[in-house]
N, CA, C, O and the ligand as a Tripos MOL2 file, in Angstrom:
@<TRIPOS>MOLECULE
protein
  281   279    71     0     0
PROTEIN
NO_CHARGES

@<TRIPOS>ATOM
      1 N           0.8260   -1.2020   -0.0130 N.3       1 MET1
      2 CA          0.0000   -0.0070    0.0060 C.3       1 MET1
      3 C           0.8780    1.2530   -0.0010 C.2       1 MET1
      4 O           1.8660    1.3390    0.7270 O.2       1 MET1
      5 N           0.5000    2.2170   -0.8300 N.am      2 GLN2
      6 CA          1.2710    3.4200   -0.8840 C.3       2 GLN2
      7 C           0.4870    4.5830   -0.3110 C.2       2 GLN2
      8 O          -0.7440    4.6120   -0.2930 O.2       2 GLN2
      9 N           1.2670    5.5300    0.1520 N.am      3 ARG3
     10 CA          0.6100    6.7480    0.6600 C.3       3 ARG3
     11 C           1.4790    7.9400    0.3240 C.2       3 ARG3
     12 O           2.6670    7.7970    0.0350 O.2       3 ARG3
     13 N           0.8890    9.0980    0.3640 N.am      4 GLN4
     14 CA          1.5820   10.3200    0.0630 C.3       4 GLN4
     15 C           2.2290   10.8700    1.3200 C.2       4 GLN4
     16 O           1.6640   10.8050    2.4110 O.2       4 GLN4
     17 N           3.4180   11.4090    1.1450 N.am      5 ILE5
     18 CA          4.0710   12.0540    2.2810 C.3       5 ILE5
     19 C           4.5600   13.4140    1.8140 C.2       5 ILE5
     20 O           5.0150   13.5850    0.6830 O.2       5 ILE5
     21 N           4.4530   14.3640    2.7140 N.am      6 LEU6
     22 CA          4.8100   15.7270    2.3500 C.3       6 LEU6
     23 C           5.8830   16.1950    3.3250 C.2       6 LEU6
     24 O           5.7080   16.1320    4.5420 O.2       6 LEU6
     25 N           6.9980   16.6650    2.7670 N.am      7 PHE7
     26 CA          8.0590   17.1490    3.6180 C.3       7 PHE7
     27 C           8.7110   18.3510    2.9340 C.2       7 PHE7
     28 O           8.4540   18.6560    1.7700 O.2       7 PHE7
     29 N           9.5510   19.0050    3.6970 N.am      8 ARG8
     30 CA         10.2360   20.1820    3.1930 C.3       8 ARG8
     31 C          11.6940   19.9010    3.0410 C.2       8 ARG8
     32 O          12.3710   19.5410    4.0040 O.2       8 ARG8
     33 N          12.1850   20.0620    1.8420 N.am      9 CYS9
     34 CA         13.6050   19.8050    1.5780 C.3       9 CYS9
     35 C          14.4490   20.7920    2.3060 C.2       9 CYS9
     36 O          14.2660   21.9980    2.1410 O.2       9 CYS9
     37 N          15.3860   20.3210    3.1220 N.am     10 PRO10
     38 CA         16.2070   21.2140    3.9340 C.3      10 PRO10
     39 C          17.2490   21.9390    3.0940 C.2      10 PRO10
     40 O          17.7900   22.9590    3.5220 O.2      10 PRO10
     41 N          17.5280   21.4370    1.9380 N.am     11 ARG11
     42 CA         18.5260   22.0530    1.1040 C.3      11 ARG11
     43 C          17.9540   23.1760    0.2650 C.2      11 ARG11
     44 O          18.5270   24.2610    0.1730 O.2      11 ARG11
     45 N          16.8210   22.8990   -0.3410 N.am     12 THR12
     46 CA         16.2340   23.8570   -1.2840 C.3      12 THR12
     47 C          15.0720   24.6480   -0.6730 C.2      12 THR12
     48 O          14.6860   25.7040   -1.1730 O.2      12 THR12
     49 N          14.5220   24.1020    0.4310 N.am     13 GLY13
     50 CA         13.4220   24.7880    1.0900 C.3      13 GLY13
     51 C          12.1010   24.5480    0.3520 C.2      13 GLY13
     52 O          11.0860   25.1780    0.6500 O.2      13 GLY13
     53 N          12.1330   23.6380   -0.6050 N.am     14 MET14
     54 CA         10.9220   23.3680   -1.3620 C.3      14 MET14
     55 C          10.0740   22.3300   -0.6750 C.2      14 MET14
     56 O          10.5810   21.4190   -0.0210 O.2      14 MET14
     57 N           8.7600   22.4800   -0.8340 N.am     15 ASN15
     58 CA          7.8680   21.4520   -0.3380 C.3      15 ASN15
     59 C           7.8140   20.3270   -1.3370 C.2      15 ASN15
     60 O           7.5350   20.5470   -2.5150 O.2      15 ASN15
     61 N           8.0770   19.1270   -0.8770 N.am     16 VAL16
     62 CA          8.1540   17.9780   -1.7660 C.3      16 VAL16
     63 C           7.1000   16.9690   -1.3640 C.2      16 VAL16
     64 O           6.9240   16.6450   -0.1890 O.2      16 VAL16
     65 N           6.4120   16.4890   -2.3690 N.am     17 GLN17
     66 CA          5.4080   15.4530   -2.1210 C.3      17 GLN17
     67 C           5.8150   14.2000   -2.8160 C.2      17 GLN17
     68 O           6.0240   14.1840   -4.0290 O.2      17 GLN17
     69 N           5.9290   13.1400   -2.0460 N.am     18 GLN18
     70 CA          6.3770   11.8680   -2.6140 C.3      18 GLN18
     71 C           5.4960   10.7490   -2.1440 C.2      18 GLN18
     72 O           4.7780   10.8450   -1.1490 O.2      18 GLN18
     73 N           5.5820    9.6670   -2.9140 N.am     19 ARG19
     74 CA          4.8580    8.4870   -2.5090 C.3      19 ARG19
     75 C           5.8200    7.5040   -1.8440 C.2      19 ARG19
     76 O           6.9520    7.3080   -2.2870 O.2      19 ARG19
     77 N           5.3390    6.9080   -0.7890 N.am     20 ILE20
     78 CA          6.1960    5.9690   -0.0880 C.3      20 ILE20
     79 C           5.3970    4.6630    0.0890 C.2      20 ILE20
     80 O           4.1670    4.6390    0.0400 O.2      20 ILE20
     81 N           6.1460    3.6070    0.2910 N.am     21 ASP21
     82 CA          5.5030    2.3430    0.5750 C.3      21 ASP21
     83 C           5.1920    2.2410    2.0570 C.2      21 ASP21
     84 O           6.0810    2.2900    2.9070 O.2      21 ASP21
     85 N           3.9530    2.1040    2.3310 N.am     22 ASP22
     86 CA          3.5480    1.9610    3.7330 C.3      22 ASP22
     87 C           3.4570    0.4900    4.0580 C.2      22 ASP22
     88 O           2.4860   -0.1850    3.7150 O.2      22 ASP22
     89 N           4.4820    0.0070    4.7250 N.am     23 GLU23
     90 CA          4.5490   -1.4220    5.0030 C.3      23 GLU23
     91 C           4.2790   -1.7430    6.4590 C.2      23 GLU23
     92 O           4.7470   -2.7570    6.9750 O.2      23 GLU23
     93 N           3.5590   -0.9190    7.0900 N.am     24 ARG24
     94 CA          3.3180   -1.1620    8.5030 C.3      24 ARG24
     95 C           2.4230   -2.3990    8.6760 C.2      24 ARG24
     96 O           1.4330   -2.5660    7.9650 O.2      24 ARG24
     97 N           2.7790   -3.2310    9.6050 N.am     25 PRO25
     98 CA          1.9690   -4.4040    9.8760 C.3      25 PRO25
     99 C           0.5990   -3.9780   10.4420 C.2      25 PRO25
    100 O           0.4680   -2.9470   11.1010 O.2      25 PRO25
    101 N          -0.3700   -4.7790   10.1670 N.am     26 GLU26
    102 CA         -1.6970   -4.4120   10.6640 C.3      26 GLU26
    103 C          -1.7470   -4.5110   12.1600 C.2      26 GLU26
    104 O          -1.1690   -5.4080   12.7740 O.2      26 GLU26
    105 N          -2.4610   -3.5520   12.7360 N.am     27 GLY27
    106 CA         -2.6450   -3.5710   14.1810 C.3      27 GLY27
    107 C          -1.4850   -2.9360   14.9250 C.2      27 GLY27
    108 O          -1.5040   -2.8540   16.1530 O.2      27 GLY27
    109 N          -0.4670   -2.4850   14.1870 N.am     28 ARG28
    110 CA          0.6730   -1.8480   14.8700 C.3      28 ARG28
    111 C           0.8130   -0.4280   14.4000 C.2      28 ARG28
    112 O           0.7050   -0.1300   13.2100 O.2      28 ARG28
    113 N           1.0550    0.4420   15.3490 N.am     29 THR29
    114 CA          1.2960    1.8150   15.0340 C.3      29 THR29
    115 C           2.7680    2.1390   15.2600 C.2      29 THR29
    116 O           3.2330    2.2160   16.3980 O.2      29 THR29
    117 N           3.4720    2.3230   14.1920 N.am     30 PRO30
    118 CA          4.9130    2.5910   14.3560 C.3      30 PRO30
    119 C           5.1550    3.9780   14.9170 C.2      30 PRO30
    120 O           4.4650    4.9360   14.5700 O.2      30 PRO30
    121 N           6.1270    4.0680   15.7740 N.am     31 VAL31
    122 CA          6.4950    5.3500   16.3410 C.3      31 VAL31
    123 C           7.8380    5.7570   15.8460 C.2      31 VAL31
    124 O           8.8080    5.0070   15.9610 O.2      31 VAL31
    125 N           7.9090    6.9460   15.2910 N.am     32 ASP32
    126 CA          9.1600    7.4670   14.7760 C.3      32 ASP32
    127 C           9.8100    6.5090   13.7720 C.2      32 ASP32
    128 O          10.9650    6.1060   13.9120 O.2      32 ASP32
    129 N           9.0290    6.1700   12.7740 N.am     33 SER33
    130 CA          9.6060    5.3460   11.6990 C.3      33 SER33
    131 C          10.0260    6.2500   10.5540 C.2      33 SER33
    132 O           9.1940    6.9420    9.9660 O.2      33 SER33
    133 N          11.2930    6.2470   10.2410 N.am     34 TYR34
    134 CA         11.7870    7.0910    9.1500 C.3      34 TYR34
    135 C          12.1070    6.2330    7.9410 C.2      34 TYR34
    136 O          12.6450    5.1300    8.0370 O.2      34 TYR34
    137 N          11.7500    6.7910    6.8120 N.am     35 VAL35
    138 CA         12.0280    6.0890    5.5730 C.3      35 VAL35
    139 C          12.8770    6.9690    4.6710 C.2      35 VAL35
    140 O          12.6680    8.1820    4.6380 O.2      35 VAL35
    141 N          13.8250    6.4040    3.9430 N.am     36 PRO36
    142 CA         14.6070    7.1720    3.0040 C.3      36 PRO36
    143 C          13.7600    7.5240    1.7900 C.2      36 PRO36
    144 O          13.1570    6.6600    1.1530 O.2      36 PRO36
    145 N          13.7330    8.8050    1.4920 N.am     37 VAL37
    146 CA         12.9460    9.2790    0.3170 C.3      37 VAL37
    147 C          13.8500   10.0000   -0.6380 C.2      37 VAL37
    148 O          14.6280   10.8690   -0.2440 O.2      37 VAL37
    149 N          13.7490    9.6410   -1.8850 N.am     38 ARG38
    150 CA         14.5230   10.3200   -2.9150 C.3      38 ARG38
    151 C          13.8880   11.6830   -3.1800 C.2      38 ARG38
    152 O          12.7420   11.7820   -3.6160 O.2      38 ARG38
    153 N          14.6610   12.7200   -2.9070 N.am     39 CYS39
    154 CA         14.1170   14.0740   -3.0570 C.3      39 CYS39
    155 C          14.3140   14.5760   -4.4780 C.2      39 CYS39
    156 O          15.4480   14.6610   -4.9480 O.2      39 CYS39
    157 N          13.2360   14.9080   -5.1670 N.am     40 PRO40
    158 CA         13.3460   15.4130   -6.5460 C.3      40 PRO40
    159 C          13.9050   16.8180   -6.6050 C.2      40 PRO40
    160 O          14.3170   17.2810   -7.6690 O.2      40 PRO40
    161 N          13.9240   17.4880   -5.4920 N.am     41 ALA41
    162 CA         14.3930   18.8710   -5.5060 C.3      41 ALA41
    163 C          15.9300   18.9530   -5.5150 C.2      41 ALA41
    164 O          16.5230   19.7560   -6.2360 O.2      41 ALA41
    165 N          16.5580   18.0900   -4.6820 N.am     42 CYS42
    166 CA         18.0190   18.1580   -4.6100 C.3      42 CYS42
    167 C          18.6480   16.8320   -4.9780 C.2      42 CYS42
    168 O          19.8640   16.6660   -4.8880 O.2      42 CYS42
    169 N          17.8170   15.8810   -5.3960 N.am     43 MET43
    170 CA         18.3040   14.5890   -5.8890 C.3      43 MET43
    171 C          19.1260   13.7950   -4.8810 C.2      43 MET43
    172 O          20.0090   13.0210   -5.2500 O.2      43 MET43
    173 N          18.8220   13.9980   -3.6120 N.am     44 SER44
    174 CA         19.5060   13.1880   -2.5950 C.3      44 SER44
    175 C          18.4470   12.5480   -1.7110 C.2      44 SER44
    176 O          17.2470   12.7730   -1.8690 O.2      44 SER44
    177 N          18.9340   11.7400   -0.7740 N.am     45 LEU45
    178 CA         18.0110   11.0500    0.1090 C.3      45 LEU45
    179 C          17.7650   11.8200    1.3850 C.2      45 LEU45
    180 O          18.6920   12.3580    1.9890 O.2      45 LEU45
    181 N          16.5110   11.8700    1.7900 N.am     46 HIS46
    182 CA         16.1620   12.4250    3.0900 C.3      46 HIS46
    183 C          15.4230   11.3340    3.8510 C.2      46 HIS46
    184 O          14.6780   10.5310    3.2880 O.2      46 HIS46
    185 N          15.6680   11.3430    5.1670 N.am     47 PHE47
    186 CA         14.9420   10.4170    6.0100 C.3      47 PHE47
    187 C          13.7120   11.1650    6.5880 C.2      47 PHE47
    188 O          13.8330   12.1180    7.3580 O.2      47 PHE47
    189 N          12.5480   10.6850    6.1770 N.am     48 VAL48
    190 CA         11.3270   11.3890    6.5260 C.3      48 VAL48
    191 C          10.5000   10.5100    7.4550 C.2      48 VAL48
    192 O          10.3740    9.3040    7.2470 O.2      48 VAL48
    193 N           9.9460   11.1350    8.4740 N.am     49 ASN49
    194 CA          9.0790   10.4260    9.3810 C.3      49 ASN49
    195 C           7.7480   10.1790    8.6760 C.2      49 ASN49
    196 O           7.1160   11.1070    8.1720 O.2      49 ASN49
    197 N           7.3400    8.9350    8.6490 N.am     50 THR50
    198 CA          6.1440    8.5770    7.9080 C.3      50 THR50
    199 C           4.8870    9.0530    8.6190 C.2      50 THR50
    200 O           3.8240    9.1720    8.0100 O.2      50 THR50
    201 N           5.0180    9.3190    9.8940 N.am     51 THR51
    202 CA          3.8410    9.7420   10.6520 C.3      51 THR51
    203 C           3.6760   11.2360   10.6560 C.2      51 THR51
    204 O           2.5740   11.7490   10.4570 O.2      51 THR51
    205 N           4.7760   11.9460   10.8840 N.am     52 THR52
    206 CA          4.6570   13.3900   11.0500 C.3      52 THR52
    207 C           5.1470   14.1530    9.8260 C.2      52 THR52
    208 O           4.8130   15.3250    9.6550 O.2      52 THR52
    209 N           5.9290   13.5080    8.9800 N.am     53 GLY53
    210 CA          6.4900   14.1690    7.8320 C.3      53 GLY53
    211 C           7.7020   14.9980    8.1380 C.2      53 GLY53
    212 O           8.1910   15.7440    7.2890 O.2      53 GLY53
    213 N           8.1910   14.8660    9.3620 N.am     54 ARG54
    214 CA          9.3920   15.5960    9.7300 C.3      54 ARG54
    215 C          10.6300   14.8810    9.2060 C.2      54 ARG54
    216 O          10.6500   13.6640    9.0190 O.2      54 ARG54
    217 N          11.6490   15.6810    8.9800 N.am     55 LEU55
    218 CA         12.9200   15.1180    8.5820 C.3      55 LEU55
    219 C          13.7190   14.6990    9.8020 C.2      55 LEU55
    220 O          13.5140   15.1920   10.9110 O.2      55 LEU55
    221 N          14.6410   13.7680    9.5570 N.am     56 LEU56
    222 CA         15.3730   13.1830   10.6720 C.3      56 LEU56
    223 C          16.2530   14.2350   11.3490 C.2      56 LEU56
    224 O          16.3440   14.2800   12.5760 O.2      56 LEU56
    225 N          16.8910   15.0660   10.5540 N.am     57 ASN57
    226 CA         17.8010   16.0320   11.0930 C.3      57 ASN57
    227 C          17.2590   17.4720   11.1040 C.2      57 ASN57
    228 O          17.9990   18.4510   11.1970 O.2      57 ASN57
    229 N          15.9490   17.5350   11.0070 N.am     58 GLU58
    230 CA         15.3260   18.8580   10.9480 C.3      58 GLU58
    231 C          15.2790   19.4750   12.3340 C.2      58 GLU58
    232 O          14.7810   18.8410   13.2650 O.2      58 GLU58
    233 N          15.7700   20.6650   12.4960 N.am     59 PRO59
    234 CA         15.7080   21.3220   13.7750 C.3      59 PRO59
    235 C          14.2780   21.7420   14.1090 C.2      59 PRO59
    236 O          13.5150   22.1300   13.2240 O.2      59 PRO59
    237 N          13.9270   21.6630   15.3790 N.am     60 ASN60
    238 CA         12.5780   21.9880   15.7760 C.3      60 ASN60
    239 C          12.4040   23.4860   15.9550 C.2      60 ASN60
    240 O          13.3510   24.2050   16.2740 O.2      60 ASN60
    241 N          11.1960   23.9350   15.7480 N.am     61 GLY61
    242 CA         10.8570   25.3350   16.0570 C.3      61 GLY61
    243 C          11.4340   26.2980   15.0570 C.2      61 GLY61
    244 O          11.4810   27.5010   15.3160 O.2      61 GLY61
    245 N          11.8610   25.8170   13.9520 N.am     62 GLN62
    246 CA         12.3860   26.7320   12.9220 C.3      62 GLN62
    247 C          11.2790   27.0320   11.9170 C.2      62 GLN62
    248 O          10.7620   26.1480   11.2340 O.2      62 GLN62
    249 N          10.9440   28.3050   11.8590 N.am     63 SER63
    250 CA          9.9710   28.7290   10.8510 C.3      63 SER63
    251 C          10.6140   29.7700    9.9520 C.2      63 SER63
    252 O          11.3130   30.6720   10.4140 O.2      63 SER63
    253 N          10.3700   29.6290    8.6970 N.am     64 GLY64
    254 CA         10.9940   30.5560    7.7810 C.3      64 GLY64
    255 C          12.3740   30.0950    7.3820 C.2      64 GLY64
    256 O          12.7780   28.9770    7.7030 O.2      64 GLY64
    257 N          13.0820   30.9250    6.7020 N.am     65 SER65
    258 CA         14.3920   30.5290    6.2240 C.3      65 SER65
    259 C          15.4800   31.1920    7.0840 C.2      65 SER65
    260 O          15.3240   32.2950    7.6060 O.2      65 SER65
    261 N          16.5610   30.4670    7.1930 N.am     66 THR66
    262 CA         17.7080   31.0190    7.8980 C.3      66 THR66
    263 C          18.6770   31.6190    6.8970 C.2      66 THR66
    264 O          19.1830   30.9230    6.0160 O.2      66 THR66
    265 N          18.9220   32.8520    7.0280 N.am     67 PRO67
    266 CA         19.8220   33.4980    6.0690 C.3      67 PRO67
    267 C          21.2550   32.9790    6.2110 C.2      67 PRO67
    268 O          21.8160   32.9340    7.3060 O.2      67 PRO67
    269 N          21.8130   32.6000    5.1000 N.am     68 ARG68
    270 CA         23.1850   32.1180    5.1200 C.3      68 ARG68
    271 C          24.0220   32.8640    4.1040 C.2      68 ARG68
    272 O          23.6710   32.9870    2.9310 O.2      68 ARG68
    273 N          25.0970   33.3370    4.5820 N.am     69 SER69
    274 CA         25.9630   34.0800    3.6630 C.3      69 SER69
    275 C          27.1360   33.2100    3.2790 C.2      69 SER69
    276 O          27.8670   32.7040    4.1300 O.2      69 SER69
    277 N          27.2960   33.0510    2.0110 N.am     70 ALA70
    278 CA         28.4320   32.2430    1.5420 C.3      70 ALA70
    279 C          29.6520   33.1270    1.4970 C.2      70 ALA70
    280 O          30.7340   32.6680    1.1320 O.2      70 ALA70
    281 ZN         16.0320   17.5990   -0.8200 Zn       71 ZN71
@<TRIPOS>BOND
     1     1     2 1
     2     2     3 1
     3     3     4 2
     4     3     5 am
     5     5     6 1
     6     6     7 1
     7     7     8 2
     8     7     9 am
     9     9    10 1
    10    10    11 1
    11    11    12 2
    12    11    13 am
    13    13    14 1
    14    14    15 1
    15    15    16 2
    16    15    17 am
    17    17    18 1
    18    18    19 1
    19    19    20 2
    20    19    21 am
    21    21    22 1
    22    22    23 1
    23    23    24 2
    24    23    25 am
    25    25    26 1
    26    26    27 1
    27    27    28 2
    28    27    29 am
    29    29    30 1
    30    30    31 1
    31    31    32 2
    32    31    33 am
    33    33    34 1
    34    34    35 1
    35    35    36 2
    36    35    37 am
    37    37    38 1
    38    38    39 1
    39    39    40 2
    40    39    41 am
    41    41    42 1
    42    42    43 1
    43    43    44 2
    44    43    45 am
    45    45    46 1
    46    46    47 1
    47    47    48 2
    48    47    49 am
    49    49    50 1
    50    50    51 1
    51    51    52 2
    52    51    53 am
    53    53    54 1
    54    54    55 1
    55    55    56 2
    56    55    57 am
    57    57    58 1
    58    58    59 1
    59    59    60 2
    60    59    61 am
    61    61    62 1
    62    62    63 1
    63    63    64 2
    64    63    65 am
    65    65    66 1
    66    66    67 1
    67    67    68 2
    68    67    69 am
    69    69    70 1
    70    70    71 1
    71    71    72 2
    72    71    73 am
    73    73    74 1
    74    74    75 1
    75    75    76 2
    76    75    77 am
    77    77    78 1
    78    78    79 1
    79    79    80 2
    80    79    81 am
    81    81    82 1
    82    82    83 1
    83    83    84 2
    84    83    85 am
    85    85    86 1
    86    86    87 1
    87    87    88 2
    88    87    89 am
    89    89    90 1
    90    90    91 1
    91    91    92 2
    92    91    93 am
    93    93    94 1
    94    94    95 1
    95    95    96 2
    96    95    97 am
    97    97    98 1
    98    98    99 1
    99    99   100 2
   100    99   101 am
   101   101   102 1
   102   102   103 1
   103   103   104 2
   104   103   105 am
   105   105   106 1
   106   106   107 1
   107   107   108 2
   108   107   109 am
   109   109   110 1
   110   110   111 1
   111   111   112 2
   112   111   113 am
   113   113   114 1
   114   114   115 1
   115   115   116 2
   116   115   117 am
   117   117   118 1
   118   118   119 1
   119   119   120 2
   120   119   121 am
   121   121   122 1
   122   122   123 1
   123   123   124 2
   124   123   125 am
   125   125   126 1
   126   126   127 1
   127   127   128 2
   128   127   129 am
   129   129   130 1
   130   130   131 1
   131   131   132 2
   132   131   133 am
   133   133   134 1
   134   134   135 1
   135   135   136 2
   136   135   137 am
   137   137   138 1
   138   138   139 1
   139   139   140 2
   140   139   141 am
   141   141   142 1
   142   142   143 1
   143   143   144 2
   144   143   145 am
   145   145   146 1
   146   146   147 1
   147   147   148 2
   148   147   149 am
   149   149   150 1
   150   150   151 1
   151   151   152 2
   152   151   153 am
   153   153   154 1
   154   154   155 1
   155   155   156 2
   156   155   157 am
   157   157   158 1
   158   158   159 1
   159   159   160 2
   160   159   161 am
   161   161   162 1
   162   162   163 1
   163   163   164 2
   164   163   165 am
   165   165   166 1
   166   166   167 1
   167   167   168 2
   168   167   169 am
   169   169   170 1
   170   170   171 1
   171   171   172 2
   172   171   173 am
   173   173   174 1
   174   174   175 1
   175   175   176 2
   176   175   177 am
   177   177   178 1
   178   178   179 1
   179   179   180 2
   180   179   181 am
   181   181   182 1
   182   182   183 1
   183   183   184 2
   184   183   185 am
   185   185   186 1
   186   186   187 1
   187   187   188 2
   188   187   189 am
   189   189   190 1
   190   190   191 1
   191   191   192 2
   192   191   193 am
   193   193   194 1
   194   194   195 1
   195   195   196 2
   196   195   197 am
   197   197   198 1
   198   198   199 1
   199   199   200 2
   200   199   201 am
   201   201   202 1
   202   202   203 1
   203   203   204 2
   204   203   205 am
   205   205   206 1
   206   206   207 1
   207   207   208 2
   208   207   209 am
   209   209   210 1
   210   210   211 1
   211   211   212 2
   212   211   213 am
   213   213   214 1
   214   214   215 1
   215   215   216 2
   216   215   217 am
   217   217   218 1
   218   218   219 1
   219   219   220 2
   220   219   221 am
   221   221   222 1
   222   222   223 1
   223   223   224 2
   224   223   225 am
   225   225   226 1
   226   226   227 1
   227   227   228 2
   228   227   229 am
   229   229   230 1
   230   230   231 1
   231   231   232 2
   232   231   233 am
   233   233   234 1
   234   234   235 1
   235   235   236 2
   236   235   237 am
   237   237   238 1
   238   238   239 1
   239   239   240 2
   240   239   241 am
   241   241   242 1
   242   242   243 1
   243   243   244 2
   244   243   245 am
   245   245   246 1
   246   246   247 1
   247   247   248 2
   248   247   249 am
   249   249   250 1
   250   250   251 1
   251   251   252 2
   252   251   253 am
   253   253   254 1
   254   254   255 1
   255   255   256 2
   256   255   257 am
   257   257   258 1
   258   258   259 1
   259   259   260 2
   260   259   261 am
   261   261   262 1
   262   262   263 1
   263   263   264 2
   264   263   265 am
   265   265   266 1
   266   266   267 1
   267   267   268 2
   268   267   269 am
   269   269   270 1
   270   270   271 1
   271   271   272 2
   272   271   273 am
   273   273   274 1
   274   274   275 1
   275   275   276 2
   276   275   277 am
   277   277   278 1
   278   278   279 1
   279   279   280 2
@<TRIPOS>SUBSTRUCTURE
     1 MET1         2 RESIDUE 1 A MET
     2 GLN2         6 RESIDUE 1 A GLN
     3 ARG3        10 RESIDUE 1 A ARG
     4 GLN4        14 RESIDUE 1 A GLN
     5 ILE5        18 RESIDUE 1 A ILE
     6 LEU6        22 RESIDUE 1 A LEU
     7 PHE7        26 RESIDUE 1 A PHE
     8 ARG8        30 RESIDUE 1 A ARG
     9 CYS9        34 RESIDUE 1 A CYS
    10 PRO10       38 RESIDUE 1 A PRO
    11 ARG11       42 RESIDUE 1 A ARG
    12 THR12       46 RESIDUE 1 A THR
    13 GLY13       50 RESIDUE 1 A GLY
    14 MET14       54 RESIDUE 1 A MET
    15 ASN15       58 RESIDUE 1 A ASN
    16 VAL16       62 RESIDUE 1 A VAL
    17 GLN17       66 RESIDUE 1 A GLN
    18 GLN18       70 RESIDUE 1 A GLN
    19 ARG19       74 RESIDUE 1 A ARG
    20 ILE20       78 RESIDUE 1 A ILE
    21 ASP21       82 RESIDUE 1 A ASP
    22 ASP22       86 RESIDUE 1 A ASP
    23 GLU23       90 RESIDUE 1 A GLU
    24 ARG24       94 RESIDUE 1 A ARG
    25 PRO25       98 RESIDUE 1 A PRO
    26 GLU26      102 RESIDUE 1 A GLU
    27 GLY27      106 RESIDUE 1 A GLY
    28 ARG28      110 RESIDUE 1 A ARG
    29 THR29      114 RESIDUE 1 A THR
    30 PRO30      118 RESIDUE 1 A PRO
    31 VAL31      122 RESIDUE 1 A VAL
    32 ASP32      126 RESIDUE 1 A ASP
    33 SER33      130 RESIDUE 1 A SER
    34 TYR34      134 RESIDUE 1 A TYR
    35 VAL35      138 RESIDUE 1 A VAL
    36 PRO36      142 RESIDUE 1 A PRO
    37 VAL37      146 RESIDUE 1 A VAL
    38 ARG38      150 RESIDUE 1 A ARG
    39 CYS39      154 RESIDUE 1 A CYS
    40 PRO40      158 RESIDUE 1 A PRO
    41 ALA41      162 RESIDUE 1 A ALA
    42 CYS42      166 RESIDUE 1 A CYS
    43 MET43      170 RESIDUE 1 A MET
    44 SER44      174 RESIDUE 1 A SER
    45 LEU45      178 RESIDUE 1 A LEU
    46 HIS46      182 RESIDUE 1 A HIS
    47 PHE47      186 RESIDUE 1 A PHE
    48 VAL48      190 RESIDUE 1 A VAL
    49 ASN49      194 RESIDUE 1 A ASN
    50 THR50      198 RESIDUE 1 A THR
    51 THR51      202 RESIDUE 1 A THR
    52 THR52      206 RESIDUE 1 A THR
    53 GLY53      210 RESIDUE 1 A GLY
    54 ARG54      214 RESIDUE 1 A ARG
    55 LEU55      218 RESIDUE 1 A LEU
    56 LEU56      222 RESIDUE 1 A LEU
    57 ASN57      226 RESIDUE 1 A ASN
    58 GLU58      230 RESIDUE 1 A GLU
    59 PRO59      234 RESIDUE 1 A PRO
    60 ASN60      238 RESIDUE 1 A ASN
    61 GLY61      242 RESIDUE 1 A GLY
    62 GLN62      246 RESIDUE 1 A GLN
    63 SER63      250 RESIDUE 1 A SER
    64 GLY64      254 RESIDUE 1 A GLY
    65 SER65      258 RESIDUE 1 A SER
    66 THR66      262 RESIDUE 1 A THR
    67 PRO67      266 RESIDUE 1 A PRO
    68 ARG68      270 RESIDUE 1 A ARG
    69 SER69      274 RESIDUE 1 A SER
    70 ALA70      278 RESIDUE 1 A ALA
    71 ZN71       281 GROUP 0 **** ****
């Protein structure tokens, strides 16, 4: 069974919608299960929480973009 997952690419800041395979066993609710998702925005893998859509290394409480000067 597949389901849609929505996450925000930490590299490009784009909202990405992808399909993932939901292989959860029946009767079990996984907690903090992260799946590797191929990001079409930056072409790399992100680990996305299938329940919350959060990224594995995403800092909490960050809204908006952080200005970075190269
Ligand atoms: Zn990405």
